[in-house]
Each structure stands twice: as structure tokens, then as C-alpha cells.
C-alpha positions in Angstrom: 111.0 68.4 122.3 108.0 68.9 120.0 108.8 69.0 116.3 107.7 72.1 114.4 105.0 71.5 111.9 104.3 73.9 109.0 100.7 74.3 108.1 100.3 77.3 105.7 96.9 77.9 104.0 96.6 75.9 100.8 98.1 77.5 97.7 95.7 78.5 95.0 95.7 76.6 91.8 97.2 78.9 89.1 95.1 79.5 86.0 97.2 79.0 82.8 96.5 80.6 79.5 96.4 78.9 76.1 98.2 80.1 73.0 97.3 83.6 72.0 95.3 84.4 75.1 95.6 87.3 77.5 94.2 88.0 81.0 92.1 91.1 81.5 91.7 92.7 84.9 89.1 95.4 85.9 90.4 97.3 88.9 87.8 99.6 90.5 86.8 101.8 93.3 86.5 100.9 96.9 82.9 102.2 96.9 80.3 99.9 95.4 78.1 102.9 94.6 80.8 104.2 92.2 81.5 100.7 90.8 77.9 100.1 90.1 77.4 103.5 88.4 80.5 103.0 86.2 80.0 99.3 85.3 78.1 99.8 82.1 81.0 101.8 80.5 83.5 99.2 81.7 81.5 96.4 80.1 81.2 98.2 76.8 85.0 98.7 76.6 85.7 95.1 77.6 83.5 94.1 74.7 85.3 96.4 72.3 88.7 95.1 73.5 87.6 91.5 73.1 86.4 92.2 69.6 89.6 94.0 68.5 91.9 91.3 70.0 90.0 88.6 68.2 89.3 90.3 64.8 92.7 92.1 64.4 95.1 89.8 66.2 93.4 86.5 66.6 93.8 86.7 70.4 91.3 85.6 73.0 90.5 87.4 76.2 90.3 85.5 79.5 88.8 87.5 82.4 91.0 86.9 85.5 88.0 87.3 87.9 84.3 86.9 87.6 81.6 89.5 87.4 79.9 89.9 90.8 76.3 89.8 89.9 75.1 90.2 93.5 77.1 93.4 93.8 76.1 94.7 90.4 79.6 95.1 88.9 82.7 93.2 87.8 85.4 95.4 89.4 88.0 94.4 91.9 87.0 96.5 94.9 89.6 95.9 97.6 93.2 94.9 98.1 92.5 91.4 99.4 90.4 90.6 96.3 93.1 92.0 94.0 95.8 90.0 95.7 93.8 86.8 95.4 93.1 87.4 91.7 96.8 87.9 90.9 97.8 84.9 93.1 95.4 82.7 91.1 96.9 83.3 87.6 100.1 82.2 85.8 102.7 84.6 87.1 104.3 84.8 83.6 101.0 85.5 81.7 100.3 88.7 79.8 97.9 91.0 81.8 95.9 93.9 80.6 94.5 96.2 83.3 91.6 97.9 81.6 90.5 101.2 83.2 87.4 103.1 82.3 86.7 104.6 85.8 88.5 105.7 88.9 90.4 102.9 90.5 92.3 102.4 93.8 95.8 101.4 92.6 96.7 99.6 95.8 94.1 97.0 95.1 96.4 95.4 92.5 99.7 97.3 92.4 101.5 95.3 95.1 100.7 92.1 93.3 101.6 93.5 89.9 105.0 94.3 91.2 105.6 90.5 91.6 104.0 89.6 88.4 106.6 88.4 85.9 104.6 88.6 82.7 104.1 91.8 80.6 101.6 94.3 82.1 99.6 96.8 80.0 97.7 99.7 81.5 94.9 100.4 79.1 92.5 103.4 79.4 89.6 104.8 77.4 90.2 108.5 76.6 86.8 109.7 77.7 85.4 112.2 80.2 82.3 110.2 81.4 84.1 108.4 84.2 87.8 109.1 85.0 89.4 106.0 83.4 92.4 107.9 81.9 92.8 109.6 85.4 93.0 106.2 87.0 95.4 104.9 84.4 97.8 107.8 85.0 97.6 107.2 88.8 98.4 103.5 88.3 101.3 104.4 86.0 102.8 106.8 88.6 102.2 104.1 91.3 104.1 101.4 89.4 106.9 103.8 88.5 107.3 104.7 92.2 107.4 100.9 93.0 110.1 100.3 90.3 107.8 98.0 88.2 108.1 97.9 84.4 104.8 98.3 82.5 103.4 99.7 79.3 100.6 102.2 78.8 98.1 102.8 76.1 95.0 104.9 75.6 92.3 105.4 73.0 88.9 107.1 72.6 87.1 104.1 71.0 89.7 101.4 70.6 89.5 101.8 66.8 92.4 104.1 65.7 95.8 103.2 64.2 97.7 104.5 67.3 95.8 102.0 69.4 96.2 99.1 67.0 99.9 99.7 66.6 100.5 100.0 70.3 98.5 96.9 71.1 100.3 94.9 68.4 103.7 96.0 69.8 102.7 94.8 73.3 101.2 91.5 72.1 104.4 90.7 70.1 107.1 92.1 72.4 105.5 92.7 75.8 106.2 96.4 75.7 105.2 99.7 74.1 107.8 102.5 73.6 106.4 106.0 73.6 108.2 109.2 72.7 108.8 111.2 75.9 111.4 113.6 74.5 109.1 116.5 75.5 110.9 116.1 78.9 114.4 117.5 79.2 116.4 117.1 82.4 118.0 120.3 83.7 121.0 120.0 86.0 122.9 122.4 88.2 125.4 123.0 85.3 122.6 124.6 83.2 123.1 128.3 82.4 119.7 129.0 84.0 121.3 128.8 87.5 123.5 131.8 86.7 120.6 134.1 85.6 119.2 136.8 87.9 116.0 134.8 88.4 118.0 131.6 88.9 119.8 133.2 91.8 116.5 134.2 93.3 115.4 130.6 93.1 118.6 129.5 94.7 118.0 131.8 97.7 114.4 130.5 98.0 115.6 126.9 97.9 118.3 127.5 100.5 115.8 129.2 102.7 113.6 126.1 102.6 116.5 123.7 103.3 117.5 125.8 106.3 114.0 126.7 107.7 111.8 123.8 106.4 108.4 124.1 104.9 106.2 121.8 107.0 103.3 120.2 105.2 100.5 119.1 107.5 98.4 116.2 106.1 95.3 114.9 107.9 95.9 111.2 107.3 97.5 109.9 104.1 97.0 107.4 101.2 93.8 108.9 99.8 91.8 106.8 97.3 94.5 104.2 96.7 97.1 106.7 95.4 100.3 104.9 96.3 102.1 107.4 94.1 101.0 110.2 96.4 102.9 108.8 99.5 106.6 109.6 99.4 109.4 108.1 101.5 110.1 110.2 104.5 113.8 110.4 103.5 112.8 111.9 100.2 110.9 114.7 101.9 113.6 115.4 104.5 116.2 115.7 101.7 114.3 118.5 100.0 113.5 120.4 103.3 109.8 119.6 103.2 108.9 117.3 106.0 105.3 116.1 106.9 103.4 116.9 110.0 101.2 113.8 110.3 97.8 114.8 111.5 94.7 112.7 112.2 91.2 113.2 110.8 89.8 112.3 114.2 91.6 115.4 115.5 90.1 117.4 112.7 86.6 116.3 113.7 87.3 117.2 117.3 88.6 120.7 116.4 85.5 121.2 114.2 83.3 120.4 117.2 84.8 123.4 119.0 83.7 125.9 116.4 80.5 127.5 117.6 77.3 127.7 115.7 77.7 131.5 115.6 81.1 131.3 114.0 79.8 128.8 111.4 76.9 131.0 110.5 79.1 134.1 110.3 81.5 132.3 108.0 78.8 131.1 105.6 77.1 134.5 105.5 80.5 136.1 104.7 80.7 134.2 101.4 77.0 134.7 100.6 77.4 138.5 101.1 80.3 138.4 98.5 78.1 136.8 95.9 78.8 133.1 96.0 75.9 131.2 94.5 75.1 128.3 96.7 72.5 126.0 95.1 70.6 125.3 98.3 67.8 122.7 98.6 66.0 121.0 101.4 66.7 117.3 100.9 70.1 116.7 102.5 70.4 113.3 100.9 70.5 114.7 97.4 70.7 118.5 97.7 73.0 121.1 99.3 71.9 122.5 102.6 73.1 125.4 104.8 74.1 122.9 107.5 76.4 121.1 105.2 78.2 124.3 104.2 78.4 125.5 107.8 80.1 122.2 108.7 82.6 122.9 105.9 83.1 126.3 107.4 83.9 124.7 110.7 86.4 122.5 108.9 88.2 125.4 107.3 88.4 127.2 110.6 89.8 124.1 112.3 92.4 123.6 109.5 93.6 127.2 109.7 94.0 127.0 113.4 96.0 123.8 113.0 98.4 125.6 110.6 99.1 128.2 113.3 99.4 125.6 116.1 101.9 123.4 114.2 103.7 126.1 112.2 102.5 124.6 108.8 103.1 126.2 105.4 100.4 124.0 103.8 97.7 121.6 104.8 95.6 118.9 103.3 92.7 116.5 104.1 92.5 112.8 103.1 88.7 113.4 102.9 87.6 110.1 101.5 87.1 106.8 103.5 86.0 107.6 107.0 85.7 111.3 106.8 83.1 111.2 104.0 80.9 109.1 106.3 81.4 111.5 109.2 80.9 115.0 107.9 80.3 117.1 104.7 83.0 116.9 102.0 86.1 119.0 102.5 86.2 120.7 99.1 84.7 124.1 99.9 86.9 124.3 103.0 89.9 123.5 100.9 89.2 126.0 98.2 88.4 128.7 100.7 91.5 128.2 102.8 93.6 128.2 99.7 92.3 131.6 98.7 93.8 135.0 99.6 90.3 136.5 100.0 89.1 134.4 103.0 86.8 134.7 105.9 89.0 136.1 108.7 89.9 133.2 111.1 91.4 134.2 114.4 93.9 132.3 116.5 93.7 131.9 120.3 95.2 135.4 120.7 92.6 137.1 118.5 95.0 137.6 115.5 93.8 136.8 112.0 95.7 133.8 110.6 97.6 134.4 107.4 95.6 137.5 106.6 95.6 138.3 102.9 97.6 135.2 102.0 96.5 131.8 100.8 97.2 128.7 102.9 98.1 126.2 100.2 95.7 123.3 100.4 96.7 119.8 99.3 93.6 118.2 98.0 93.6 114.4 98.6 96.8 114.7 100.7 98.9 114.0 97.5 102.5 114.6 98.4 103.4 114.7 94.7 101.4 117.9 94.5 102.1 119.1 98.1 105.7 119.6 97.0 105.2 121.9 94.0 102.2 123.7 95.5 104.1 124.6 98.7 107.3 125.5 96.7 105.3 127.7 94.3 103.5 129.5 97.2 106.8 130.3 98.9 108.4 131.5 95.6 105.5 133.5 94.3 104.6 135.1 97.7 108.3 136.1 98.2 108.2 137.8 94.8 104.9 139.7 95.5 103.0 137.7 92.9 99.6 136.0 93.2 100.5 132.8 95.1 97.2 130.8 95.1 97.8 127.2 93.9 95.7 124.1 93.3 95.9 120.7 91.8 93.6 119.3 89.0 92.9 115.9 87.7 94.0 115.5 84.1 90.4 114.6 83.4 89.9 114.7 79.7 90.4 116.8 76.6 89.1 117.3 73.0 89.4 119.6 70.0 87.6 122.8 69.5 88.0 124.8 66.3 91.2 122.9 65.5 92.9 123.2 68.9 93.1 120.5 71.5 92.1 121.8 74.9 92.7 119.8 78.1 89.9 119.6 80.6 91.5 119.9 84.0 89.0 119.3 86.8 89.2 118.6 90.5 86.4 117.9 93.0 85.5 121.5 93.8 88.5 122.7 95.8 90.1 125.4 93.7 90.9 128.9 95.2 88.4 131.6 94.3 91.2 133.5 92.6 91.3 130.8 89.9 87.6 131.2 89.2 86.3 133.7 86.6 84.7 136.4 88.7 86.3 135.3 92.0 83.9 134.6 94.9 81.0 136.2 93.0 81.7 133.9 90.0 81.8 130.7 92.1 78.9 128.2 92.3 78.3 126.0 95.3 76.9 122.6 94.0 76.2 119.6 96.2 78.8 116.9 95.9 77.5 113.8 94.1 75.9 111.4 96.5 77.6 108.4 94.9 80.9 109.8 96.3 79.8 111.9 99.3 76.7 110.7 101.2 76.8 113.6 103.6 77.1 116.2 100.8 78.9 119.5 101.0 79.5 122.3 98.6 82.0 122.6 95.7 83.8 125.8 94.7 82.7 125.4 91.0 82.8 127.6 88.0 84.8 128.4 84.9 88.5 128.8 85.6 89.7 132.2 84.4 91.9 132.8 81.3 95.6 133.4 81.8 99.1 131.9 81.7 100.3 129.5 84.4 103.1 127.3 85.6 102.4 123.6 86.1 104.3 121.0 88.0 104.3 117.5 89.4 106.6 115.6 91.7 107.2 111.9 91.8 109.9 109.7 93.2 112.3 106.9 92.1 114.0 105.3 95.0 114.4 108.2 97.3 115.1 110.8 94.6 112.4 113.4 94.0 111.8 114.2 90.4 109.9 117.4 89.4 108.3 118.0 86.0 107.8 121.7 85.3 106.0 123.3 82.3 103.8 126.3 81.3 100.4 126.6 79.8 97.5 128.9 79.0 94.0 128.7 80.3 91.2 129.8 78.0 87.6 130.9 78.7 85.9 128.9 75.9 82.5 130.0 74.7 79.7 129.1 77.1 78.2 126.4 74.9 81.5 124.6 74.4 82.4 125.0 78.1 79.0 123.5 79.1 79.5 120.6 76.7 82.8 119.7 78.4 81.3 120.2 81.8 78.4 117.9 81.0 80.8 115.3 79.6 82.8 115.1 82.9 81.6 116.0 86.5 79.3 119.0 86.1 79.4 119.9 89.8 83.1 120.6 89.7 85.3 123.5 88.5 86.8 123.2 85.1 89.9 124.6 83.5 90.3 124.5 79.7 93.9 124.9 78.7 96.7 124.2 76.3 100.1 123.1 77.6 103.1 124.8 75.9 104.9 122.3 73.7 103.2 119.3 75.2 100.5 117.5 73.2 97.8 115.1 74.4 99.8 112.0 73.7 103.0 113.4 75.2 101.4 114.0 78.6 99.7 110.6 78.5 103.0 108.9 77.7 105.2 110.6 80.3 103.2 112.0 83.1 103.6 110.2 86.4 100.3 111.0 88.1 96.6 111.6 87.7 97.2 115.1 89.2 98.9 118.3 87.9 99.5 121.4 90.0 98.9 124.9 88.7 99.6 128.5 89.7 98.6 131.5 87.5 101.6 133.7 86.7 101.3 137.0 84.6 102.7 136.5 81.1 105.4 139.2 81.6 106.8 137.3 84.6 106.4 133.8 83.3 109.9 133.1 82.0 111.6 134.5 85.1 109.3 132.5 87.4 110.1 129.3 85.6 113.9 130.1 85.8 113.6 130.7 89.5 111.4 127.6 90.1 113.8 125.3 88.2 116.8 126.6 90.2 114.8 126.5 93.5 114.1 122.8 92.8 117.7 122.0 91.9 118.8 123.7 95.1 116.4 121.6 97.1 118.1 118.4 95.7 115.5 117.5 93.2 116.0 116.1 89.7 114.3 118.6 87.4 112.7 117.8 84.0 111.5 120.8 81.9 108.5 120.0 79.7 107.8 121.2 76.2 111.1 122.7 75.1 110.5 126.0 77.0 113.3 128.5 76.5 114.9 129.4 79.8 
């Protein structure tokens, strides 16, 4: 009998730290085009952090991985690289994950879970590149994985809030933030006995009995581990997934005729949408790109009919971005009530006069509240268009802090000031979308709204619910904010009721937030119904901002 011989790959030599040293990790995008563009900002904040640690706390920074000169940046850019970096350092060492741009959480999150030393997620609070967005995504990811961590944010790494937080983490390995803006609501709360609460209960019971099926074309978009929920969690709340393939989407798009594509595009042009057409497809928007997006919308709508879906979403990044135009116009258009009439195989218009909730980036944490809100609002005869936004940035204007909520061009027309006629079709940035495609851009209209976000712990679904108001800021101020973020995308300027900037940064479990406009006179009752609906669907509900219900 031949004896077994174990021959594993050689273990990496762990790098140890000296006294008063910390490791810094720069997690980045999967796309080198994005990493290269964002590298200068990352470098500048690494320099700032190094100076603060040395001058204020006498600590030294040790970069856990080298700058890749041949690739033009120093970001970790895939999961293998991230796993190797974490496997090469002392497992008990303090680690700062410094984020100034979008990052794919799965590059490092699985390894951070096994890291025994303190972990700090540190973001610059700036709109240039979505560092704070990436940090919120990583926070939600580590929460879903059951990993302890600390979070901190600052505009320039030079304020007392930043110094105090950093000092706490260096001394104790943790930072405690006040998250008392979140209050858990249980089934014993008086809201469940209100008239609106009983309406919400009926909606929740309907969903548990009949199911709201959410169709997602592939999953796990852009490293968002926090956007992929356990199947058990979805089944418990009556909202299972229909797993669709982007290859099937491309096939169904190929079946849409040139005549249908042209008719669809012209329908939006006739209603006043301002497409910024050019001739160079590599850098400008072309009619062919938008016609391809029309084919996508038609294919998506037909899939909702075929599979009996309530909502639908497209992964839209790796793979699809290299195969066709970006999905954003298709997503915004399908999520609108005023929509090009799409017929099924029997010649009937699909969901005529109603939005089909569209789940940008196939994020299940927003699929849940968007789909729930659609069913609730539609059943009450209220406008039922929903979308998600990135929590992109924010700043003060005339003494008030306004958030800049922004997503990559996929809001419904009903959320844009002026509707279809107020919408602008910009080409998606080539650094993200080589094959282009139109956005649904513009200034989001003024009005009150409900916001929500779902996350999970174990298999329990937690839902944060709050309210807010969107404002149409003066054009000069709106343009300043647009120029400071991604100018091709739609922008909502808003205030969240009872929730300040640092509250949301301390307690939110995602880079995304879902919104639905609700008339002021109906807002309280809709929140009462929504809270009770979620409780009925076996969720743990946290009301944000001390709203009276």
C-alpha cells in the first residue's frame, strides 16, 4: 500500500509589524480603467493618512501590498490578489482599509473575516470618486458576514471627529458611533393596530400567500456581497428569486426587430427626451446604442410576463458591459409608468400604465423594499415608481446639509423634474461602459418620499425605514454638485428626516438607498402601513429618525 504524502503549496511568510505600526490596504475596482483614473486621489489620501498618523499619534504606515507601476495604480484589483495580501501579513495586526473610490468588496472581505486584528474602514467624504459609497458597501458586507469592524470618514483627514475616531481605534481597536437614530419596531407596537397598519398587514399577508417573485439577470454585481441574500431569508419573507441569465437576455434582445427598436426610440424622442447624440461611438452616444437599450427593455418586460415576475433587475457590469450598451436607460424606462407600449405574444400590452420595479445592480437589499413599496403604493392607488440611489455625497448649502443621491442613470421618468421631457440622455462614461448607452439623467423633482434598505444578519432580514424631502436646488448649486460627482447621471438633493450626515454614515448597511415619492398628506399613513407590512412579512424593522407613527 502506497503511503499518502501531503504536498501543499508553500505557506507565505507573514509580514510582522513593529511597535506603533499599522497596515494600510487599498482595495479597488475590477476594471483597471477605473483604478487608473482614481489612483491620484487615493495616493493623495494615503499621503494625508500617513502624515496624520505620524504627526498626531507617532504611528507609522506600512503598505500591505506594492504599487503596481506597470498597471498604473496601487489598488487590489481581484479576489486572488486580495486573498494573497491578507495571507501575507500578521493575522493579529491592525489593518486600515482606505477607500477613496469604488471597490469590489469581495476582493478582501472573505479574508478580512478571518483576520484577527482590528479592522478600520476609512473613507474620504468626497464626491469625486465614490469612496464613501465603497466604504458603506464594505460595511454592509462585513455586517452580513458577521465580522466586527470599525468605520470612519472625513473630508480632508483634518477634523476633530476624525482625530478622535482614529485615536480610539489606535488605542482600543474599535470606534463606537451613536446609532440611536434607529429604533426597532416590533409587532407589539401600537402602529399595528392603526387603520393604516391593518392595511399593511393585509398587503404583507397577500405577499406571503401569493409571493412576489423578483427576477434577477445574474447576481453579485460589482463585488456587492451585501446585495446577495440567503435563499432562506427571501423565502421567509415571501419574496423568492427567479434566477435569470444575462446570456438569455442577450438572446431575447436579438429577437427584437430593427423596426421595434426604432419605434421605441422615436416614442421617447417624440415625448421630448433630450438625447445628446454624437457620431463617435467610442466616446459619444449614438442612436444604435439607445436602440440596443430599447431592445433590452422590451426583452426584460417580456421576461416579466413569461415568468410572472413583480420586479426585474440586470447585473449589467462584467460581461454584459462588454457585450452591449449599458442597461440604465432600459432600467429607468421599464420602471416608469409612462412607457413605450410593449406587447406580449398575444398582442397585449405588458403592465400598461404601471411601472415594473427595476432593481439596478441586482441588489437584493433594494429589490426587497422596492418590490414591497410598489405593491403597497399600487394597491393604494398612489404613484408606485421606485428606484435606488447611491449615497454618493453631500454638503451644506445656505446652512442646510443636503445629500447628493445619485445612481448610474436608471431612475424612472416620474422622479425627474419635467418627466420624459425633462430627461437628458448622456453617454455612459467610457471608463465604465466601453459600448456606451444612454442615461436617464436630470434633476430629481422636489417632494416627500419614503426611503428604505434591507440587510440580513444570519437569515433574518432587517429593514431600515425613514422619510425625507427632495429639493430642487438653484441651478448653479445643482450644477456644482453634479460636476463634483458623475455629471452624466441623475441627481437627487435631499434631507432625511431626523437623520444627519454622520448618523447615516455610522449606521447604514449599504451603499444603496431605495426611494419612492409619496404625497405629504399620505406620508404618515404609508409609513405606518409599510412598517406593519414588513413586520407581517417576518422582518425586523428599524424606524429611522424618530418619526412619529
